C-alpha positions in Angstrom: 0.0 0.0 0.0 1.5 3.4 -1.0 1.4 6.5 1.0 -1.6 7.9 -0.9 -3.6 4.7 -0.3 -2.7 4.8 3.4 -3.8 8.4 3.7 -7.2 7.5 2.1 -7.5 4.6 4.5 -6.8 6.8 7.5 -9.2 9.5 6.3 -11.9 6.9 5.7 -11.4 5.5 9.2 -11.6 8.9 10.7 -14.8 9.7 8.8 -16.3 6.4 10.0 -15.4 7.2 13.6 -16.9 10.7 13.3 -20.1 9.3 11.8 -20.4 6.7 14.6 -19.7 9.3 17.2 -22.2 11.6 15.7 -24.8 8.9 15.5 -24.3 8.0 19.1 -24.5 11.6 20.1 -27.7 12.0 18.1 -29.2 8.9 19.7 -28.1 10.0 23.1 -29.7 13.4 22.8 -32.8 12.5 20.8 -33.7 9.2 22.4 -36.9 7.3 21.6 -40.1 9.0 20.6 -42.2 10.8 23.2 -45.9 11.4 23.4 -47.4 14.8 23.8 -48.0 14.8 27.6 -50.5 17.7 27.5 -53.1 15.2 26.2 -52.8 13.2 29.4 -52.7 16.2 31.9 -56.5 16.6 32.0 -56.3 20.3 32.9 -59.8 21.7 33.4 -61.2 24.7 31.7 -62.6 27.7 33.6 -65.7 26.8 35.6 -68.7 29.1 35.2 -70.3 29.7 38.7 -73.5 31.6 38.8 -72.4 35.1 39.8 -75.1 37.0 41.7 -75.2 40.0 44.0 -76.2 37.7 46.9 -76.3 34.0 47.5 -79.6 32.3 46.7 -80.6 30.0 49.6 -83.3 27.4 49.6 -86.4 27.3 51.8 -85.7 24.9 54.6 -88.6 22.8 55.9 -86.4 20.7 58.2 -84.9 21.4 61.6 -81.9 22.8 59.7 -78.4 23.5 61.1 -78.1 26.4 63.6 -76.2 29.4 62.2 -76.3 28.1 58.6 -78.5 28.3 55.5 -79.6 25.6 53.1 -77.9 25.7 49.6 -78.6 22.3 48.1 -80.6 19.1 48.6 -80.1 15.7 47.0 -81.1 12.1 47.9 -81.8 12.7 51.5 -78.8 14.9 52.1 -78.9 18.7 52.7 -75.9 21.1 52.3 -75.6 24.1 54.6 -73.4 27.2 54.5 -72.3 29.7 57.1 -71.9 33.2 55.5 -69.6 34.4 58.2 -67.1 31.5 58.6 -67.6 29.8 55.2 -68.1 26.5 57.1 -70.3 23.9 55.4 -72.3 21.1 57.0 -74.1 18.1 55.6 -77.3 16.9 57.2 -78.6 13.4 56.7 -82.4 13.7 56.5 -83.0 10.1 57.4 -80.9 9.9 60.6 -80.7 13.6 61.5 -76.9 13.3 61.7 -75.0 16.4 60.9 -71.4 16.4 59.6 -69.4 19.6 59.9 -66.4 20.9 58.0 -65.0 22.3 61.2 -65.6 21.2 64.9 -68.6 23.0 66.5 -67.0 23.5 69.9 -63.5 24.4 68.7 -63.4 27.8 70.4 -63.9 26.1 73.7 -61.0 23.7 73.2 -58.8 24.4 76.2 -55.9 22.4 74.7 -55.7 24.4 71.5 -53.5 27.5 71.2 -54.7 30.6 69.3 -53.0 29.4 66.2 -54.5 25.9 66.5 -57.9 27.4 66.8 -57.3 29.2 63.5 -56.4 25.9 62.0 -59.5 24.3 63.5 -61.6 27.0 61.8 -60.0 26.6 58.4 -61.1 24.7 55.3 -57.7 25.0 53.6 -54.2 25.1 54.9 -51.7 26.2 52.3 -47.9 25.7 52.7 -45.6 27.6 50.3 -42.0 28.6 49.8 -40.3 31.8 48.8 -37.4 32.2 46.3 -34.8 31.0 48.9 -36.9 28.0 50.1 -38.3 29.4 53.3 -41.5 27.4 54.2 -44.6 29.2 55.5 -48.2 28.2 56.2 -51.5 30.0 55.6 -54.6 28.6 57.3 -57.4 30.2 55.4 -59.2 31.4 58.5 -56.6 33.8 59.6 -55.3 34.7 56.1 -58.7 35.0 54.4 -61.9 34.5 56.3 -61.1 36.8 59.2 -60.4 39.6 56.7 -63.5 38.9 54.7 -61.4 38.0 51.7 -63.7 35.5 50.1 -66.6 35.5 47.7 -69.3 32.8 47.6 -71.5 32.0 44.6 -74.1 29.4 43.7 -73.2 26.5 41.4 -75.4 23.6 40.4 -76.3 21.5 43.4 -73.9 23.4 45.6 -71.8 26.4 46.4 -68.4 27.8 45.4 -66.2 29.8 47.8 -63.3 31.7 46.3 -60.7 32.6 48.9 -57.9 35.2 48.7 -55.3 34.2 51.2 -52.6 36.6 52.4 -52.1 40.3 52.6 -53.0 41.8 49.2 -52.1 45.4 50.2 -49.4 46.9 47.9 -47.3 48.2 50.8 -44.4 50.3 49.4 -45.4 49.4 45.8 -48.5 51.6 46.3 -46.1 54.4 45.8 -44.5 55.0 42.4 -41.0 53.8 42.1 -40.3 56.5 39.6 -42.3 59.7 38.9 -41.7 62.9 37.1 -41.2 66.1 39.1 -44.2 67.6 37.2 -46.6 64.7 38.1 -45.5 64.5 41.7 -46.2 68.2 42.1 -49.5 68.0 40.1 -50.9 64.8 41.5 -49.6 64.8 45.1 -47.7 67.8 46.6 -50.1 70.5 45.4 -53.0 68.7 47.3 -51.2 68.5 50.6 -50.5 71.0 53.4 -47.0 72.5 53.5 -45.7 70.1 56.2 -47.0 66.9 54.5 -45.8 68.1 51.1 -42.3 68.8 52.4 -42.2 65.4 54.2 -43.3 63.6 51.0 -41.0 65.5 48.7 -38.0 64.6 50.8 -38.6 60.9 50.2 -38.0 61.3 46.5 -34.6 62.2 44.9 -33.6 63.0 41.3 -32.6 59.9 39.5 -29.1 59.6 37.9 -30.5 58.8 34.5 -32.8 61.8 34.3 -32.9 64.6 37.0 -36.5 65.4 35.9 -37.6 62.0 37.1 -37.6 61.4 40.8 -36.8 58.0 42.4 -38.3 56.6 45.6 -35.9 56.4 48.5 -36.7 52.8 49.6 -34.1 52.8 52.3 -36.1 55.4 54.2 -39.7 54.5 53.1 -39.3 50.8 54.0 -39.5 51.8 57.6 -43.0 51.1 58.7 -43.6 54.5 60.4 -42.4 56.4 57.3 -44.3 54.1 55.0 -47.6 54.7 56.8 -47.1 58.5 56.6 -46.3 58.3 52.9 -49.3 56.1 52.2 -51.6 58.5 54.1 -50.2 61.4 52.1 -50.8 59.8 48.7 -54.3 58.7 49.8 -55.1 62.2 51.0 -54.0 63.6 47.7 -56.3 61.2 45.9 -53.6 59.4 44.1 -55.4 56.5 42.4 -54.5 53.0 41.0 -54.9 54.5 37.5 -52.3 57.2 38.4 -49.9 54.5 39.7 -50.3 52.4 36.6 -49.7 55.5 34.4 -46.5 56.4 36.2 -45.1 52.9 36.2 -45.8 52.5 32.4 -44.4 56.0 31.6 -41.1 55.2 33.4 -40.8 51.6 32.4 -41.3 50.1 35.9 -42.2 46.4 35.5 -44.2 44.7 38.2 -45.2 48.0 39.8 -48.5 48.1 41.5 -48.3 44.6 42.8 -47.8 43.4 46.3 -44.5 41.9 47.3 -46.3 39.9 50.0 -47.5 36.3 49.5 -51.1 35.9 48.4 -53.1 33.2 46.7 -56.5 32.8 45.1 -58.0 29.4 45.6 -61.6 28.3 44.8 -63.4 25.4 46.6 -66.6 23.9 45.3 -69.0 21.8 47.3 -71.7 19.7 45.6 -74.3 17.1 46.6 -74.3 14.2 44.1 -76.2 11.0 44.4 -76.3 11.0 48.2 -72.6 12.1 48.6 -70.7 15.3 49.2 -68.3 16.1 46.3 -65.5 18.6 47.1 -63.4 20.0 44.3 -60.5 22.4 44.0 -60.0 23.4 40.3 -56.2 24.0 40.4 -56.2 25.6 36.9 -57.9 28.6 38.6 -55.5 28.9 41.5 -53.4 32.0 41.3 -50.0 32.7 43.0 -48.2 36.0 43.7 -44.7 37.1 42.9 -41.9 34.7 43.9 -44.2 32.6 46.2 -44.9 29.0 45.1 -47.5 26.7 46.7 -46.0 23.5 47.9 -49.2 21.7 49.1 -52.8 22.2 50.1 -54.5 20.5 53.0 -58.2 20.1 52.2 -60.9 19.9 55.0 -58.4 18.7 57.6 -61.1 18.7 60.3 -64.1 17.5 58.4 -66.1 15.1 60.6 -63.5 15.3 63.4 -64.1 13.4 66.6 -63.6 15.0 70.0 -62.0 13.6 73.2 -65.2 11.9 74.3 -65.9 9.9 71.2 -65.1 6.2 70.6 -64.2 4.6 67.3 -61.3 4.7 64.9 -59.8 6.4 61.8 -59.2 4.1 58.8 -56.0 4.8 56.7 -54.9 2.8 53.6 -51.5 1.8 54.9 -50.6 -1.6 53.2 -53.7 -3.8 53.4 -55.3 -1.2 55.7 -54.8 0.1 59.2 -56.9 1.6 62.1 -56.0 4.4 64.5 -58.2 4.2 67.6 -59.7 7.6 68.6 -57.9 9.2 71.6 -55.4 6.3 71.9 -53.1 8.4 74.0 -50.1 8.0 71.7 -49.3 11.7 71.7 -45.5 11.1 71.7 -45.7 9.3 68.4 -45.5 10.9 65.0 -48.7 11.6 63.3 -49.6 9.4 60.3 -48.7 10.7 56.9 -48.4 8.5 53.8 -48.2 9.3 50.1 -50.9 7.6 48.1 -49.5 5.0 45.7 -46.2 5.1 47.6 -43.3 7.6 47.5 -42.3 9.1 44.1 -39.2 7.1 43.1 -38.0 10.2 41.3 -36.1 11.3 44.4 -32.4 11.5 44.6 -32.2 11.4 48.4 -29.4 9.0 49.4 -31.4 8.1 52.5 -35.1 7.6 53.1 -37.3 7.7 56.2 -38.3 4.2 57.2 -39.1 1.1 55.2 -42.9 0.9 55.0 -45.8 -0.6 53.1 -47.3 1.5 50.3 -50.7 3.1 50.4 -52.3 1.3 47.4 -55.8 2.9 47.7 -56.9 6.6 47.6 -59.3 6.2 50.6 -59.7 7.1 54.2 -62.5 7.4 56.8 -63.6 7.9 60.4 -66.0 5.9 62.6 -67.5 7.3 65.8 -70.1 5.3 67.7 -72.8 4.1 65.2 -71.9 6.6 62.5 -69.0 7.0 60.1 -67.9 8.8 57.0 -65.7 7.5 54.2 -63.8 9.5 51.6 -62.5 8.5 48.1 -60.0 10.8 46.3 -61.3 10.7 42.8 -59.1 13.3 41.1 -55.5 14.2 41.9 -55.1 11.0 43.9 -51.5 10.5 42.5 -50.6 13.9 43.9 -52.2 13.2 47.3 -51.0 12.2 50.8 -53.3 11.0 53.6 -52.7 12.3 57.1 -54.2 11.5 60.4 -53.7 12.5 64.0 -55.3 11.8 67.4 -56.7 14.3 69.9 -54.7 15.3 72.8 -51.5 16.5 71.0 -52.2 20.0 69.7 -55.9 20.1 70.1 -58.7 17.8 71.3 -59.8 16.5 67.9 -59.0 13.2 66.1 -58.9 13.9 62.3 -58.0 12.3 59.0 -57.7 14.1 55.7 -56.1 14.4 52.3 -53.2 16.8 51.4 -52.2 17.5 47.8 -48.7 18.3 46.6 -48.8 20.7 43.7 -45.1 20.6 43.0 -42.1 18.3 43.3 -39.6 19.1 45.9 -35.9 18.4 46.3 -32.8 19.7 48.0 -30.2 21.7 46.2 -26.7 21.9 47.6 -25.1 25.3 47.4 -21.4 25.5 48.1 -19.7 28.7 49.3 -16.0 29.3 50.2 -16.7 28.4 53.8 -19.6 25.9 53.9 -22.3 23.9 52.1 -25.9 25.1 52.4 -29.0 23.0 51.5 -31.9 24.9 49.8 -35.3 23.4 49.5 -36.2 23.6 45.8 -39.7 23.3 44.3 -40.4 22.6 40.7 -41.6 25.6 38.8 -44.6 24.2 37.0 -47.5 23.2 39.3 -50.1 20.5 38.7 -53.1 22.2 37.1 -55.7 19.5 37.1 -58.6 19.2 39.6 -58.3 17.7 43.0 -61.6 16.1 44.1 -62.7 14.1 47.1 -66.1 12.3 47.5 -67.4 11.9 51.1 -70.0 9.3 51.9 -71.9 8.6 55.1 -72.7 5.4 57.0 -75.0 4.5 59.9 -75.6 1.6 62.2 -74.1 -1.8 61.2 -72.6 -0.2 58.0 -70.6 2.3 60.1 -67.4 0.2 60.1 -64.3 -0.4 57.9 -66.2 -3.4 56.5 -69.0 -1.0 55.4 -66.4 1.4 54.0 -64.9 -1.5 52.0 -68.4 -2.4 50.6 -68.9 1.2 49.6 -65.6 1.4 47.7 -66.2 -2.0 46.1 -69.6 -0.9 44.9 -68.2 2.3 43.3 -65.5 0.3 41.5 -68.2 -2.1 40.3 -70.2 0.8 38.9 -67.1 2.0 37.1 -66.5 -1.6 35.6 -63.2 -1.7 37.4 -64.3 -4.8 39.3 -66.2 -7.6 37.5 -67.3 -10.7 39.4 -65.4 -14.0 39.0 -67.8 -16.6 37.5 -66.2 -20.0 37.3 -66.4 -22.0 40.5 -63.1 -23.9 40.6 -59.9 -24.5 42.6 -58.0 -21.5 43.8 -54.8 -20.8 41.9 -51.4 -21.9 43.0 -48.9 -19.2 42.3 -45.2 -20.0 41.7 -42.7 -17.3 40.9 -39.9 -18.9 39.0 -36.5 -17.2 38.8 -35.1 -17.9 35.3 -31.9 -16.1 34.3 -30.1 -13.5 36.4 -27.2 -11.2 35.6 -24.0 -11.8 37.5 -20.7 -10.0 37.6 -17.6 -11.9 36.5 -14.0 -11.1 35.6 -11.5 -12.3 33.1 -7.8 -11.5 33.8 -9.0 -8.9 36.2 -11.3 -7.2 33.8 -14.9 -7.2 35.0 -17.8 -8.1 32.7 -21.4 -9.1 33.0 -22.7 -12.6 32.4 -26.0 -14.4 32.6 -26.6 -17.2 35.0 -29.5 -19.7 34.5 -31.3 -20.5 37.7 -34.3 -22.3 36.1 -34.4 -23.2 32.4 -37.7 -23.6 30.6 -37.3 -27.4 30.7 -36.6 -27.3 34.4 -39.7 -25.1 34.9 -41.6 -27.7 33.0 -40.3 -30.3 35.4 -41.5 -28.3 38.4 -44.9 -27.8 36.8 -45.2 -31.6 36.0 -44.4 -32.5 39.6 -47.0 -30.1 40.9 -49.5 -31.6 38.4 -48.7 -35.1 39.5 -49.4 -34.1 43.1 -52.9 -32.8 42.1 -52.3 -29.1 41.5 -54.2 -28.2 38.3 -54.3 -24.4 38.4 -50.6 -23.6 38.5 -50.0 -19.9 37.6 -46.3 -19.6 36.8 -44.7 -16.2 36.8 -41.4 -16.5 35.0 -38.8 -13.8 35.7 -35.6 -13.5 33.7 -36.2 -14.7 30.1 -35.0 -12.0 27.8 -32.6 -9.1 27.5 -29.9 -10.4 29.9 -31.9 -11.9 32.8 -34.1 -10.5 35.6 -32.5 -7.0 35.2 -33.2 -7.0 31.5 -32.4 -4.5 28.8 -34.8 -1.9 27.5 -37.8 -3.9 26.4 -38.1 -2.4 22.9 -36.4 -5.5 21.6 -37.2 -9.0 22.9 -34.1 -11.2 22.5 -34.6 -14.4 24.4 -31.9 -15.5 26.8 -30.4 -18.6 25.3 -29.2 -19.7 28.8 -32.7 -20.7 29.8 -33.8 -22.1 26.5 -35.2 -21.5 23.0 -38.5 -19.9 21.8 -39.9 -23.4 21.0 -39.2 -24.5 24.6 -40.8 -21.3 26.0 -44.0 -22.1 23.9 -43.9 -25.7 25.0 -43.8 -24.6 28.7 -46.7 -22.2 28.1 -48.8 -25.0 26.4 -48.0 -27.5 29.1 -49.3 -25.2 31.8 -52.4 -24.2 29.7 -53.4 -27.8 29.1 -53.3 -28.6 32.9 -55.6 -25.6 33.7 -52.8 -23.1 34.6 -50.9 -20.4 32.7 -47.4 -19.0 32.1 -46.8 -15.3 32.8 -43.4 -14.1 31.4 -42.4 -11.1 33.4 -41.4 -7.6 32.2 -40.4 -4.3 33.8 -41.1 -1.2 31.8 -40.4 1.7 34.1 -37.1 0.6 35.6 -34.3 0.6 33.0 -31.5 -1.6 34.3 -29.0 -1.0 31.5 -27.7 2.0 29.6 -27.9 0.2 26.3 -28.1 1.4 22.7 -31.9 1.5 22.8 -32.0 3.8 25.8 -30.3 7.2 26.1 -30.4 8.5 29.7 -30.1 12.1 28.8 -33.1 11.9 26.6 -35.2 9.0 27.8 -34.8 9.0 31.6 -36.9 11.1 33.9 -35.3 14.2 35.6 -35.2 15.1 39.2 -36.4 18.5 40.4 -32.7 19.5 40.3 -32.8 18.6 36.5 -30.3 15.8 37.0 -31.0 12.5 35.2 -33.0 10.1 37.5 -30.2 7.5 38.1 -30.8 5.4 41.2 -29.4 2.6 43.2 -31.2 -0.1 45.3 -31.7 0.8 48.9 -29.8 -1.1 51.5 -32.2 -1.9 54.4 -29.4 -2.2 56.9 -28.0 1.2 56.1 -31.4 2.7 55.1 -29.8 4.5 52.2 -28.9 3.9 48.5 -26.2 1.3 48.1 -23.9 2.7 45.4 -21.9 -0.6 45.3 -24.8 -2.3 43.6 -26.0 -1.9 40.0 -27.7 1.3 39.2 -30.9 1.8 37.2 -32.8 4.6 35.6 -36.4 5.7 35.7 -38.0 5.8 32.2 -39.8 9.1 31.5 -43.5 8.4 31.3 -43.5 10.3 28.0 -41.5 7.5 26.5 -43.6 4.7 28.0 -46.1 4.4 25.2 -43.4 3.8 22.6 -41.6 1.2 24.7 -44.8 -0.7 25.5 -45.9 -0.7 21.8 -42.5 -1.9 20.6 -42.5 -4.7 23.3 -46.1 -5.7 22.5 -45.2 -6.0 18.8 -42.1 -8.1 19.4 -43.5 -10.4 22.1 -46.7 -11.0 20.0 -44.7 -13.2 17.7 -44.1 -15.6 20.6 -47.9 -16.3 20.8 -48.0 -16.4 24.6 -51.3 -16.4 26.5 -50.3 -14.4 29.6 -48.0 -11.6 30.7 -46.7 -10.4 34.1 -46.1 -6.7 34.7 -43.5 -6.2 37.4 -43.8 -2.4 37.8 -46.5 -1.0 35.6 -49.3 -1.4 38.1 -47.4 -0.1 41.2 -44.8 2.6 40.2 -45.7 6.2 39.4 -42.8 8.6 38.8 -42.8 12.2 37.8 -40.4 13.9 35.4 -39.2 17.5 35.9 -37.5 18.0 32.5 -37.8 21.7 31.7 -39.4 21.2 28.3 -41.9 18.5 29.5 -43.0 18.4 33.1 -44.9 15.3 34.0 -46.6 15.2 37.4 -47.6 11.9 38.9 -51.3 12.3 38.1 -50.3 12.7 34.4 -48.0 9.7 34.7 -50.9 7.7 36.1 -53.1 8.5 33.1 -50.3 7.5 30.7 -49.8 4.2 32.6 -53.5 3.4 32.6 -53.5 3.8 28.8 -50.6 1.3 28.5 -52.3 -1.1 30.8 -55.4 -1.0 28.6 -53.3 -1.5 25.5 -51.6 -4.6 27.0 -54.9 -6.0 28.4 -56.4 -6.1 24.9 -53.6 -8.3 23.8 -53.3 -10.3 27.0 -56.7 -10.5 28.8 -55.1 -13.0 31.3 -52.7 -10.5 32.8 -50.8 -10.6 36.1 -49.8 -7.5 38.1 -47.5 -7.2 41.1 -48.6 -5.1 44.2 -51.2 -3.4 42.0 -52.4 0.1 43.0 -56.2 0.7 42.8 -56.0 2.5 39.4 -54.6 -0.7 37.9 -57.0 -3.3 39.4 -59.3 -3.2 36.4 -56.6 -4.5 34.0 -55.5 -7.6 36.0 -56.9 -11.1 36.2 -54.3 -12.0 38.8 -52.7 -9.8 41.4 -49.7 -11.1 43.3 -47.7 -9.6 46.2 -50.8 -8.0 47.6 -50.1 -6.3 50.9 -50.6 -8.8 53.8 -50.4 -6.3 56.6 -49.5 -2.7 57.4 -46.3 -0.7 58.2 -47.3 -0.9 61.9 -46.5 2.7 62.5 -46.4 3.5 66.2 -49.5 5.6 66.1 -51.7 2.9 64.6 -53.5 0.2 66.6 -54.7 -2.5 64.2 -54.1 -3.8 60.7 -57.1 -4.9 58.6 -57.4 -6.6 55.2 -59.3 -3.7 53.5 -57.5 -4.2 50.2 -58.5 -7.9 50.0 -62.1 -7.2 51.2 -62.5 -4.9 48.2 -61.2 -7.2 45.5 -62.2 -10.7 46.8 -64.7 -12.3 44.5 -63.5 -10.1 41.6 -59.8 -10.9 41.3 -57.6 -13.9 42.0 -54.7 -12.8 44.2 -51.9 -13.9 46.4 -49.6 -12.4 49.0 -45.8 -12.3 48.9 -44.0 -15.7 48.4 -44.3 -17.7 51.6 -40.8 -19.1 51.5 -39.0 -15.8 51.2 -41.1 -13.8 53.6 -39.7 -12.6 57.0 -41.8 -15.2 58.8 -41.3 -18.7 57.4 -43.7 -20.4 59.8 -46.0 -22.0 57.2 -48.8 -22.7 59.6 -49.0 -19.1 60.5 -48.9 -18.2 56.9 -51.7 -20.6 56.1 -53.8 -18.9 58.8 -53.0 -15.5 57.3 -53.9 -16.8 53.8 -57.3 -18.0 55.1 -58.0 -14.6 56.8 -57.1 -12.7 53.6 -58.9 -15.1 51.3 -55.6 -15.3 49.4 -54.1 -18.1 47.4 -50.6 -19.4 48.3 -47.5 -18.1 46.4 -43.9 -19.5 46.4 -40.7 -18.3 44.8 -38.6 -21.1 43.4 -35.5 -21.9 41.5 -34.5 -25.3 40.1 -30.8 -24.7 40.7 -29.5 -24.3 44.3 -30.0 -20.8 45.6 -26.4 -20.8 46.9 -25.5 -19.9 43.3 -27.0 -16.5 43.9 -24.4 -15.6 46.6 -22.6 -12.4 46.0 -25.1 -11.4 43.3 -27.8 -8.7 43.4 -30.3 -11.5 44.1 -28.8 -13.0 47.3 -32.1 -12.1 49.1 -33.5 -15.2 47.3 -31.7 -17.4 49.8 -34.4 -20.0 50.3 -35.7 -20.8 46.8 -34.6 -24.4 46.0 -37.9 -25.9 45.0 -37.0 -29.4 46.2 -37.0 -28.3 49.8 -40.4 -26.7 49.5 -42.6 -28.6 47.1 -44.1 -31.2 49.4 -44.9 -28.6 52.2 -46.3 -26.2 49.5 -48.6 -28.9 48.1 -49.9 -29.8 51.5 -50.5 -26.2 52.4 -52.2 -25.5 49.1 -54.5 -28.5 49.4 -55.6 -27.4 52.9 -56.2 -23.8 51.8 -58.0 -24.9 48.7 -60.3 -27.1 50.7 -61.5 -24.0 52.6 -61.4 -21.3 50.0 -62.4 -22.9 46.7 -66.1 -22.6 47.5 -65.6 -19.0 48.5 -63.6 -17.8 45.5 -66.6 -16.1 43.8 -68.1 -14.7 47.0 -67.3 -11.3 48.5 -66.1 -10.7 52.1 -69.0 -8.8 53.7 -67.5 -8.4 57.1 -64.2 -8.7 59.0 -63.9 -8.2 62.7 -61.4 -8.7 65.4 -63.0 -10.7 68.2 -60.0 -10.3 70.5 -56.3 -9.8 70.1 -55.1 -12.6 67.8 -58.6 -13.8 66.9 -60.5 -12.7 63.8 -63.8 -13.5 62.1 -64.4 -13.3 58.4 -68.0 -13.5 57.0 -68.7 -14.1 53.3 -71.7 -13.1 51.1 -73.0 -16.7 50.9 -73.2 -17.0 54.7 -69.9 -18.8 55.3 -67.8 -17.9 58.3 -64.1 -18.4 59.0 -62.7 -18.0 62.5 -58.9 -17.7 62.8 -57.0 -18.1 66.1 -53.3 -16.9 65.9 -52.8 -17.3 69.7 -51.2 -20.2 71.5 -54.4 -21.0 73.5 -57.8 -22.3 72.3 -60.7 -19.8 72.2 -64.5 -20.1 72.0 -66.5 -17.8 69.7 -70.3 -18.2 69.5 -70.0 -21.7 71.0 -67.4 -22.7 68.4 -64.1 -23.8 69.8 -61.0 -22.7 67.8 -57.8 -24.5 68.6 -54.5 -22.8 69.2 -52.9 -21.7 66.0 -55.9 -23.1 64.1 -59.1 -22.1 62.4 -62.8 -23.1 62.4 -65.4 -23.0 59.7 -69.1 -22.4 59.7 -71.2 -22.8 56.5 -68.3 -23.6 54.3 -68.8 -26.3 51.7 -65.6 -28.4 51.7 
């Protein structure tokens, strides 16, 4: 090769490198296609309340509510309004029970401070930050109602109250920043006496840019005494808002004539609808002032609150459900606060509070005596938290309510020459959709958490979210098979990633065959780790099977084997956690962004350290805007495999925001995108399995695994209840977490828990010894060798099936705790299960239940 040829070769190689680099740069910056997120935001348009000079009230033929007037009636309920305090009350015409937005006797509460009484009198409590992150609170009683800064108007079947919170006076900005000598003399000084004119003139000085234009001396005027005198002088002179606007415009003063103090305009709408109270805050109509940004809004924090003399409990959706007894005396414990649908994973905090169950349902309620109310967050639920506190801490009232975060929040570290300072940072763009809560009322035997569960179940049935199971057959047996996993290895000291087969398709078939031979016909096998490099697979836009576990024909054979025996195969996929930065995923373009605008790159949490473990493999959060493309590509590729089922690892339980400047996605918007993808996949796979599904995903699943079997057991709570299971039983087949990998491996106790929850058994198994997982990211699966579990699992399943198979299509109508460690579960067909977790026999209604045992009544076995 001559020099010229070598030169051409080098140039060609260089061009190729440049092209490849440019291509990679293009892919990295452009990423995969995104949807237009505005279509999913569901921002409301301006409402049109009926504006009148005075509120129109209805003629009240009932006993009414003292101090209030009737504004609406519907299905036995009446809505009342207090013109002075803006309180509302709902009166049940059948029982005469009245539910108040604020406690009646709050002003006589000897425990409450002055500020607490303002909170007790408020319908809203707004927390906000200024430009440097300082947090403040505005209860709307002290910041709006007491100053008469509200307007009420009639709306259909209700009333709308528009609040202005904060000091709207202009302060120093009521005085012109710049004003010509001529106009100051003409509009102000000439209309004052000599002393006042001289005092006013001395507070303006010729500006450097133009001596004929006078500049306000803020250093002097900002003193309150001076400001008051100056404001009085301009008011005496008749200086108007129009004059101020003219001077600001003439001298190019931007933002003049506006208050520098925080103020907010927030409307609240109350309606009666089909025997319920519907409370709505249209956030698209909320207005903020200046540099102040709303962080969150507490809505009706003391609605239906119970005082120190009342007995009952508050229901909160912690895990399967939890109760906080009224006035339980735990005033030294932290109040209950939990984010609906779990914490937003788009959080770069290295540490986290405490490990807890998620709140899978947007519901809460309160029972007192033979009456109760129950609330469902219908809009803005993904932006909501639920809070509850007992009486005796800051005031005498037990209360539970919903709070809504309008923005994401994070910490920004600012470094100076001497120290590091943390600033609380809010995302700029707030959520603009509606927040809406529906309150329902119960009496007598229905006033319990069981009655609340039936109400919620009925609403979901009306919405076609829940559809009754029809076939009367054995309950499922769920087995979660771990197929291929990724493992670190090294060659000559160079680390690389390899794939380890823990259960091949053929071996999974062997497990299924053994179960079938032992009489288990309805084996529902979830298979994790089958494409893209194992359990922590590549971006699912391409489905390349892992050869380590078998071929496509063997996968189909396994699916057919399970189908023929009455079961099904559910290959598992994760869509929202991206475990590899591969060529089909560009972090800078495709990953979500933190509030700080950094790419959402995370690490698994180490429960021992309670913080992210950066020694383990990282992962990214996929932006919800990219989710539709990823799901569509996966569905197209996997469709060629002709599988009957599909398991979704994270699509039913994870909601993450994205704070990219050009495309802010709040969790409520992400929820709408996720629901669309669930519907798309359900059309292709009607027999779909979801893990730890949140309530918005229930309608898309035939099977739900890893349902919460208990609560977080926060110190302030008193009981855990199976509310989650009570709502879905008879409508979905479900199972708790795998029995062999749970913290308590006492299978007898787990059987009892399964019978109480009405849940089918689930196990996690591998064919190969679990010792192979040592020093991998999956070493928590330390007890998965199926040979050690299969006989006990079959025995446990057969006993559970004998009890539950006849109840599979029935609903749980009542659940009650007879005493500590003893529960009773009643079904719609009249069957009753008594479960005794204690070490001593108990007698309930003349039925003896042995220690660590159960008893049945009316169960066809």
